[in-house]
DRENDO-1510 file (C-alpha; in Angstrom, 1 decimal, always signed):
<recs>
REC; n; res; u; v; w
REC; 1; MET; -2.4; -47.4; -43.3 .
REC; 2; SER; +0.0; -48.4; -40.4 .
REC; 3; THR; -0.8; -47.3; -36.9 .
REC; 4; THR; +1.8; -45.1; -35.2 .
REC; 5; TYR; +1.0; -44.2; -31.6 .
REC; 6; GLY; +1.9; -40.7; -30.5 .
REC; 7; THR; +1.4; -39.3; -34.0 .
REC; 8; PHE; -1.4; -39.4; -36.6 .
REC; 9; PRO; -3.1; -41.7; -37.4 .
REC; 10; GLY; -2.7; -43.5; -34.1 .
REC; 11; SER; -3.1; -40.3; -32.1 .
REC; 12; ARG; -6.5; -38.6; -32.8 .
REC; 13; PRO; -7.5; -35.9; -30.4 .
REC; 14; ARG; -10.9; -35.7; -32.0 .
REC; 15; ARG; -11.8; -38.9; -30.2 .
REC; 16; LEU; -12.3; -36.8; -27.0 .
REC; 17; ARG; -14.7; -34.5; -28.8 .
REC; 18; THR; -17.1; -37.0; -30.3 .
REC; 19; THR; -20.2; -36.4; -28.2 .
REC; 20; PRO; -21.6; -33.8; -25.7 .
REC; 21; ALA; -21.1; -36.4; -22.9 .
REC; 22; MET; -17.5; -37.0; -23.9 .
REC; 23; ARG; -16.7; -33.3; -24.1 .
REC; 24; ARG; -18.3; -32.8; -20.7 .
REC; 25; MET; -16.3; -35.6; -19.2 .
REC; 26; VAL; -12.9; -34.3; -20.3 .
REC; 27; ALA; -13.6; -30.6; -19.8 .
REC; 28; GLU; -10.7; -29.0; -18.0 .
REC; 29; THR; -12.6; -25.8; -16.8 .
REC; 30; ARG; -16.0; -25.9; -15.2 .
REC; 31; LEU; -18.2; -23.0; -14.3 .
REC; 32; HIS; -20.3; -23.3; -11.1 .
REC; 33; PRO; -22.9; -21.0; -9.7 .
REC; 34; ALA; -20.8; -20.5; -6.6 .
REC; 35; ASP; -18.1; -18.9; -8.9 .
REC; 36; LEU; -20.4; -16.0; -9.6 .
REC; 37; ILE; -21.0; -12.6; -7.9 .
REC; 38; LEU; -23.8; -10.3; -9.0 .
REC; 39; PRO; -23.1; -6.5; -9.1 .
REC; 40; ALA; -26.2; -4.6; -8.4 .
REC; 41; PHE; -27.1; -0.9; -8.3 .
REC; 42; VAL; -29.7; +0.7; -5.9 .
REC; 43; ARG; -31.0; +4.2; -6.5 .
REC; 44; GLU; -32.0; +6.4; -3.7 .
REC; 45; GLY; -35.7; +7.5; -3.9 .
REC; 46; ALA; -36.5; +5.2; -6.9 .
REC; 47; ARG; -40.1; +4.0; -6.9 .
REC; 48; GLU; -39.6; +1.6; -9.8 .
REC; 49; PRO; -36.5; +0.1; -11.4 .
REC; 50; VAL; -34.7; +2.5; -13.8 .
REC; 51; PRO; -33.4; +0.7; -16.9 .
REC; 52; ILE; -29.7; +1.4; -17.9 .
REC; 53; SER; -29.8; +2.1; -21.6 .
REC; 54; ALA; -26.2; +1.0; -22.3 .
REC; 55; MET; -26.7; -2.3; -20.3 .
REC; 56; PRO; -29.9; -4.0; -21.6 .
REC; 57; GLY; -31.5; -6.0; -18.8 .
REC; 58; VAL; -29.7; -4.2; -16.0 .
REC; 59; VAL; -31.4; -1.6; -13.8 .
REC; 60; GLN; -30.9; +0.7; -11.0 .
REC; 61; HIS; -33.0; -1.0; -8.4 .
REC; 62; THR; -35.4; +0.3; -5.8 .
REC; 63; ARG; -34.9; -1.0; -2.3 .
REC; 64; ASP; -37.7; -3.5; -2.8 .
REC; 65; THR; -36.5; -4.8; -6.1 .
REC; 66; LEU; -32.9; -5.1; -4.8 .
REC; 67; ARG; -34.1; -7.4; -2.0 .
REC; 68; LYS; -35.9; -9.5; -4.6 .
REC; 69; ALA; -32.8; -9.6; -6.8 .
REC; 70; ALA; -30.7; -10.8; -3.8 .
REC; 71; VAL; -33.2; -13.5; -3.0 .
REC; 72; GLU; -33.3; -14.7; -6.7 .
REC; 73; ALA; -29.5; -14.7; -6.8 .
REC; 74; LEU; -29.4; -16.8; -3.6 .
REC; 75; ALA; -31.9; -19.2; -5.0 .
REC; 76; ALA; -29.9; -19.7; -8.2 .
REC; 77; GLY; -26.8; -20.5; -6.2 .
REC; 78; VAL; -24.9; -17.3; -6.8 .
REC; 79; ALA; -22.2; -16.8; -4.2 .
REC; 80; GLY; -22.5; -13.1; -3.5 .
REC; 81; ILE; -23.8; -9.7; -4.4 .
REC; 82; MET; -21.7; -6.5; -4.8 .
REC; 83; LEU; -23.7; -3.4; -4.0 .
REC; 84; PHE; -23.3; +0.1; -5.5 .
REC; 85; GLY; -25.3; +3.0; -4.2 .
REC; 86; VAL; -26.7; +5.7; -6.4 .
REC; 87; PRO; -27.6; +8.8; -4.3 .
REC; 88; GLU; -29.8; +11.7; -5.2 .
REC; 89; ASP; -27.9; +14.3; -7.2 .
REC; 90; ALA; -28.7; +16.9; -4.5 .
REC; 91; LYS; -26.8; +14.9; -1.9 .
REC; 92; LYS; -23.5; +14.8; -3.9 .
REC; 93; ASP; -20.8; +17.1; -2.6 .
REC; 94; ALA; -17.0; +17.6; -2.9 .
REC; 95; ALA; -16.3; +15.2; +0.0 .
REC; 96; GLY; -18.8; +12.5; -0.9 .
REC; 97; THR; -20.4; +12.7; +2.5 .
REC; 98; ALA; -23.4; +10.6; +1.4 .
REC; 99; GLY; -21.0; +7.7; +1.2 .
REC; 100; THR; -20.2; +7.9; +5.0 .
REC; 101; ASP; -23.7; +8.7; +6.1 .
REC; 102; PRO; -25.1; +5.8; +8.2 .
REC; 103; ASP; -28.4; +6.4; +6.5 .
REC; 104; GLY; -26.9; +6.8; +3.0 .
REC; 105; ILE; -28.4; +4.7; +0.3 .
REC; 106; LEU; -25.6; +2.1; +0.2 .
REC; 107; GLN; -25.7; +1.6; +4.0 .
REC; 108; VAL; -29.5; +1.3; +3.9 .
REC; 109; ALA; -29.3; -1.2; +1.0 .
REC; 110; ILE; -26.7; -3.3; +2.9 .
REC; 111; ARG; -29.1; -3.5; +5.9 .
REC; 112; ASP; -32.0; -4.3; +3.6 .
REC; 113; VAL; -30.2; -7.2; +1.9 .
REC; 114; ARG; -28.7; -8.5; +5.1 .
REC; 115; ALA; -32.2; -8.6; +6.7 .
REC; 116; GLU; -33.4; -10.5; +3.7 .
REC; 117; VAL; -30.7; -13.1; +3.2 .
REC; 118; GLY; -28.7; -13.1; +6.4 .
REC; 119; ASP; -25.4; -14.9; +6.0 .
REC; 120; ASP; -26.6; -17.2; +3.2 .
REC; 121; LEU; -25.5; -14.8; +0.5 .
REC; 122; ILE; -22.2; -12.9; +0.8 .
REC; 123; ILE; -22.9; -9.2; +0.8 .
REC; 124; MET; -20.2; -7.1; -0.7 .
REC; 125; SER; -20.0; -3.3; -1.0 .
REC; 126; ASP; -18.2; -0.9; -3.2 .
REC; 127; LEU; -15.9; +1.2; -1.0 .
REC; 128; CYS; -15.3; +4.3; -3.1 .
REC; 129; LEU; -16.4; +7.9; -3.3 .
REC; 130; ASP; -17.0; +8.4; -7.0 .
REC; 131; GLU; -20.8; +7.8; -6.8 .
REC; 132; TYR; -21.1; +10.4; -4.1 .
REC; 133; THR; -18.8; +13.3; -5.2 .
REC; 134; ASP; -20.1; +16.1; -7.3 .
REC; 135; HIS; -16.9; +16.0; -9.3 .
REC; 136; GLY; -17.1; +12.3; -9.9 .
REC; 137; HIS; -13.6; +11.3; -8.8 .
REC; 138; CYS; -12.8; +8.5; -6.5 .
REC; 139; GLY; -11.3; +10.7; -3.8 .
REC; 140; VAL; -11.3; +14.2; -2.4 .
REC; 141; LEU; -9.6; +17.0; -4.4 .
REC; 142; ASP; -6.8; +19.3; -3.3 .
REC; 143; ALA; -6.6; +23.0; -4.0 .
REC; 144; ALA; -5.2; +22.3; -7.4 .
REC; 145; GLY; -8.0; +20.0; -8.3 .
REC; 146; ARG; -5.9; +16.8; -8.1 .
REC; 147; VAL; -7.1; +13.7; -6.1 .
REC; 148; ASP; -5.5; +13.9; -2.7 .
REC; 149; ASN; -4.4; +10.4; -1.9 .
REC; 150; ASP; -3.9; +10.6; +1.9 .
REC; 151; ALA; -7.0; +12.8; +2.5 .
REC; 152; THR; -9.0; +10.3; +0.6 .
REC; 153; LEU; -7.7; +7.5; +2.8 .
REC; 154; GLU; -9.3; +9.1; +5.8 .
REC; 155; ARG; -12.6; +9.1; +4.0 .
REC; 156; TYR; -12.2; +5.4; +3.1 .
REC; 157; ALA; -11.6; +4.6; +6.7 .
REC; 158; GLU; -14.9; +6.2; +7.6 .
REC; 159; MET; -16.7; +4.4; +4.7 .
REC; 160; ALA; -15.3; +1.0; +5.9 .
REC; 161; GLN; -16.7; +1.6; +9.4 .
REC; 162; VAL; -20.2; +2.6; +8.3 .
REC; 163; GLN; -20.5; -0.2; +5.7 .
REC; 164; ALA; -19.4; -2.8; +8.3 .
REC; 165; ASP; -21.8; -1.3; +10.9 .
REC; 166; ALA; -24.5; -1.8; +8.3 .
REC; 167; GLY; -23.7; -5.5; +8.2 .
REC; 168; VAL; -21.6; -6.1; +5.1 .
REC; 169; HIS; -19.5; -9.3; +4.9 .
REC; 170; VAL; -16.9; -8.0; +2.4 .
REC; 171; VAL; -15.7; -4.4; +1.5 .
REC; 172; GLY; -14.3; -3.7; -1.9 .
REC; 173; PRO; -12.0; -0.7; -1.8 .
REC; 174; SER; -11.9; +0.2; -5.5 .
REC; 175; GLY; -10.5; +3.8; -5.7 .
REC; 176; MET; -6.9; +2.7; -6.4 .
REC; 177; MET; -5.4; +5.0; -3.8 .
REC; 178; ASP; -2.0; +4.1; -2.5 .
REC; 179; GLY; -2.3; +2.4; +1.0 .
REC; 180; GLN; -6.1; +1.9; +0.8 .
REC; 181; VAL; -6.1; -1.7; +1.9 .
REC; 182; GLY; -4.0; -1.1; +5.0 .
REC; 183; VAL; -6.0; +1.9; +6.0 .
REC; 184; VAL; -9.3; +0.0; +5.6 .
REC; 185; ARG; -8.0; -3.0; +7.4 .
REC; 186; ASP; -6.9; -0.9; +10.4 .
REC; 187; ALA; -10.3; +0.9; +10.4 .
REC; 188; LEU; -12.2; -2.3; +10.5 .
REC; 189; ASP; -10.1; -3.9; +13.1 .
REC; 190; GLN; -10.1; -0.8; +15.4 .
REC; 191; THR; -13.9; -0.7; +15.3 .
REC; 192; GLY; -14.5; -4.4; +16.2 .
REC; 193; HIS; -15.0; -5.6; +12.6 .
REC; 194; GLU; -12.1; -8.1; +12.4 .
REC; 195; ASP; -14.3; -10.6; +10.6 .
REC; 196; VAL; -15.2; -8.3; +7.7 .
REC; 197; SER; -13.1; -9.3; +4.7 .
REC; 198; ILE; -11.4; -7.1; +2.1 .
REC; 199; LEU; -11.7; -7.8; -1.6 .
REC; 200; ALA; -8.9; -5.6; -2.9 .
REC; 201; TYR; -9.3; -4.0; -6.3 .
REC; 202; THR; -5.7; -4.7; -6.8 .
REC; 203; VAL; -5.4; -4.5; -10.6 .
REC; 204; LYS; -7.8; -1.8; -12.0 .
REC; 205; TYR; -7.0; -0.4; -15.3 .
REC; 206; ALA; -8.0; +3.0; -16.7 .
REC; 207; SER; -10.2; +1.3; -19.3 .
REC; 208; ALA; -12.4; +2.5; -22.1 .
REC; 209; PHE; -14.8; -0.3; -21.2 .
REC; 210; TYR; -16.2; +1.5; -18.1 .
REC; 211; GLY; -18.5; +3.7; -20.2 .
REC; 212; PRO; -21.9; +2.1; -19.4 .
REC; 213; PHE; -21.0; +1.9; -15.7 .
REC; 214; ARG; -20.9; +5.7; -15.6 .
REC; 215; GLU; -24.6; +5.7; -16.5 .
REC; 216; ALA; -25.3; +3.0; -14.0 .
REC; 217; VAL; -24.0; +5.0; -11.1 .
REC; 218; GLY; -25.0; +8.4; -12.4 .
REC; 219; SER; -21.4; +9.5; -12.4 .
REC; 220; SER; -20.6; +13.2; -12.5 .
REC; 221; LEU; -17.0; +12.7; -13.7 .
REC; 222; GLN; -15.4; +15.2; -16.0 .
REC; 223; GLY; -12.0; +14.2; -17.3 .
REC; 224; ASP; -10.5; +10.8; -16.5 .
REC; 225; ARG; -8.9; +8.7; -13.7 .
REC; 226; LYS; -5.5; +8.1; -15.3 .
REC; 227; THR; -3.6; +9.4; -12.3 .
REC; 228; TYR; -4.8; +6.6; -10.1 .
REC; 229; GLN; -6.1; +3.8; -12.2 .
REC; 230; GLN; -3.5; +1.8; -14.0 .
REC; 231; ASP; -2.0; +2.2; -17.5 .
REC; 232; PRO; -3.3; -0.6; -19.8 .
REC; 233; ALA; +0.2; -0.9; -21.2 .
REC; 234; ASN; +1.7; -2.1; -17.9 .
REC; 235; VAL; +2.0; -5.5; -16.2 .
REC; 236; ARG; +4.9; -5.2; -13.7 .
REC; 237; GLU; +3.0; -2.3; -12.1 .
REC; 238; SER; +0.1; -4.7; -11.5 .
REC; 239; LEU; +2.3; -7.2; -9.7 .
REC; 240; ARG; +3.7; -4.5; -7.6 .
REC; 241; GLU; +0.2; -3.4; -6.6 .
REC; 242; LEU; -0.5; -7.1; -5.8 .
REC; 243; ALA; +2.5; -7.4; -3.5 .
REC; 244; LEU; +1.5; -4.2; -1.7 .
REC; 245; ASP; -2.2; -5.2; -1.2 .
REC; 246; LEU; -1.2; -8.6; +0.2 .
REC; 247; ALA; +1.3; -7.0; +2.6 .
REC; 248; GLU; -1.5; -4.6; +3.8 .
REC; 249; GLY; -3.9; -7.4; +4.6 .
REC; 250; ALA; -6.0; -8.1; +1.5 .
REC; 251; ASP; -8.1; -11.3; +1.9 .
REC; 252; MET; -8.9; -11.6; -1.8 .
REC; 253; VAL; -7.7; -9.7; -4.9 .
REC; 254; MET; -9.3; -8.6; -8.1 .
REC; 255; VAL; -8.4; -7.9; -11.7 .
REC; 256; LYS; -10.6; -5.4; -13.5 .
REC; 257; PRO; -11.6; -5.5; -16.4 .
REC; 258; ALA; -11.5; -9.2; -17.1 .
REC; 259; LEU; -11.4; -10.0; -20.8 .
REC; 260; PRO; -8.9; -7.4; -22.1 .
REC; 261; TYR; -6.5; -8.5; -19.3 .
REC; 262; LEU; -6.6; -12.3; -19.2 .
REC; 263; ASP; -2.8; -12.3; -19.3 .
REC; 264; VAL; -2.6; -10.2; -16.2 .
REC; 265; LEU; -5.3; -12.3; -14.5 .
REC; 266; ALA; -3.2; -15.5; -15.2 .
REC; 267; LYS; -0.1; -13.9; -13.8 .
REC; 268; VAL; -1.9; -12.8; -10.6 .
REC; 269; ALA; -3.5; -16.2; -10.1 .
REC; 270; GLU; -0.1; -17.9; -10.4 .
REC; 271; ALA; +1.5; -15.5; -7.9 .
REC; 272; VAL; -0.9; -15.7; -5.0 .
REC; 273; ASP; -2.4; -18.1; -2.4 .
REC; 274; VAL; -5.5; -16.1; -1.8 .
REC; 275; PRO; -8.8; -16.2; -3.8 .
REC; 276; VAL; -8.7; -14.2; -7.1 .
REC; 277; ALA; -11.7; -12.4; -8.5 .
REC; 278; ALA; -12.2; -10.9; -11.9 .
REC; 279; TYR; -14.8; -8.3; -12.8 .
REC; 280; GLN; -16.5; -8.7; -16.2 .
REC; 281; ILE; -17.4; -5.1; -16.5 .
REC; 282; SER; -20.2; -3.1; -18.1 .
REC; 283; GLY; -18.5; -2.6; -21.4 .
REC; 284; GLU; -17.8; -6.3; -21.8 .
REC; 285; TYR; -21.5; -7.0; -21.0 .
REC; 286; ALA; -22.7; -4.2; -23.4 .
REC; 287; MET; -20.6; -5.5; -26.3 .
REC; 288; VAL; -22.1; -9.0; -26.1 .
REC; 289; GLU; -25.6; -7.7; -25.7 .
REC; 290; ALA; -25.3; -5.3; -28.5 .
REC; 291; ALA; -23.8; -7.8; -30.9 .
REC; 292; ALA; -26.5; -10.4; -30.0 .
REC; 293; ALA; -29.3; -7.8; -30.4 .
REC; 294; ASN; -28.0; -7.3; -34.0 .
REC; 295; GLY; -27.9; -11.0; -34.7 .
REC; 296; TRP; -24.2; -11.0; -35.1 .
REC; 297; ILE; -23.4; -13.6; -32.4 .
REC; 298; ASP; -25.1; -16.3; -30.4 .
REC; 299; ARG; -25.8; -14.5; -27.1 .
REC; 300; ASP; -26.0; -17.5; -24.8 .
REC; 301; ARG; -22.9; -19.2; -26.2 .
REC; 302; ALA; -20.9; -16.0; -26.1 .
REC; 303; ILE; -21.8; -15.4; -22.5 .
REC; 304; MET; -20.7; -18.9; -21.5 .
REC; 305; GLU; -17.5; -18.7; -23.6 .
REC; 306; THR; -16.4; -15.4; -22.0 .
REC; 307; LEU; -17.0; -16.6; -18.5 .
REC; 308; THR; -15.2; -19.9; -19.2 .
REC; 309; GLY; -12.3; -17.9; -20.5 .
REC; 310; VAL; -12.1; -15.8; -17.3 .
REC; 311; LYS; -12.3; -18.9; -15.2 .
REC; 312; ARG; -9.7; -20.7; -17.3 .
REC; 313; ALA; -7.3; -17.8; -16.9 .
REC; 314; GLY; -7.4; -18.3; -13.1 .
REC; 315; ALA; -10.3; -16.5; -11.5 .
REC; 316; ASN; -11.9; -18.2; -8.5 .
REC; 317; MET; -14.8; -15.7; -8.5 .
REC; 318; ILE; -16.3; -13.7; -11.4 .
REC; 319; LEU; -18.3; -10.5; -10.9 .
REC; 320; THR; -20.8; -10.5; -13.8 .
REC; 321; TYR; -24.1; -8.9; -14.6 .
REC; 322; TRP; -25.2; -12.3; -15.9 .
REC; 323; ALA; -24.6; -14.0; -12.6 .
REC; 324; THR; -28.2; -15.1; -11.8 .
REC; 325; GLU; -29.1; -16.0; -15.4 .
REC; 326; VAL; -26.0; -18.1; -15.8 .
REC; 327; ALA; -26.3; -19.7; -12.4 .
REC; 328; ARG; -29.8; -20.8; -13.3 .
REC; 329; ARG; -28.6; -22.2; -16.6 .
REC; 330; LEU; -25.8; -24.1; -14.9 .
REC; 331; GLY; -28.2; -25.4; -12.2 .
REC; 332; ALA; -30.6; -26.7; -14.9 .
</recs>
């Protein structure tokens, strides 16, 4: 058989797949613990962690177990933790006032974690009203029951201030209100919090994969969020949102969910010169865990494959409920 270089048989791509060491050496995409951010829920009044049935292995933390989880994430090399507060049902109201109470559960949790880890772990906070409203929407409602964009922005400005006062490093406005990044930036700057960063939920689709998250935060939502979250059919709309968020002062941008929107993630990553995050959301987590529990897939390989895919598509940071577990695996 003659050898012809550039074609078979002279060209054999399998040579670079022969051993684990060879595959490791030529890998184009590498996960690192510092790529990962751990989303975590803290429940007001909880005396022990409350399991989330649709997300095996994930809990609503007590204040004490949240501090422990933050320390464990830091020790594993995780870059940050994104905090979500779960208030007592009796404290929910139409305006979501528990979200702007300096002693509300999220603000208390921020102070707890900051006291535990200082500046060694980036503390992020969800800046949205849905956990705190009795109607479950991400904003306040007008007389017709629709989400009032501009009235909601006033509430977001208050949330930004109290979260920053509590010691957060990064706020994550996630409600998909028009103008939210600019309003939050102004609120932070006007209250002496110029150093607090904004991770903009720039691309957030009205996804079916949020289901388990509703349980995680004790959502009271009736209906849907299609009037403010994006249509899964659209891409240009996402790039328009991206341009607006950058113009308003976003320090980092996010695509959410991750796996169903890798094409959008790639377009965002190609278009910007700021860090890009992707959120591997509750439904993505639940699918892998459920399939693995039934013996249908190899759990550990599936986790690593999904995260590698998100990184390969262009994410600098990945929010994932497996963050600490995967960071430990990578460190080992």
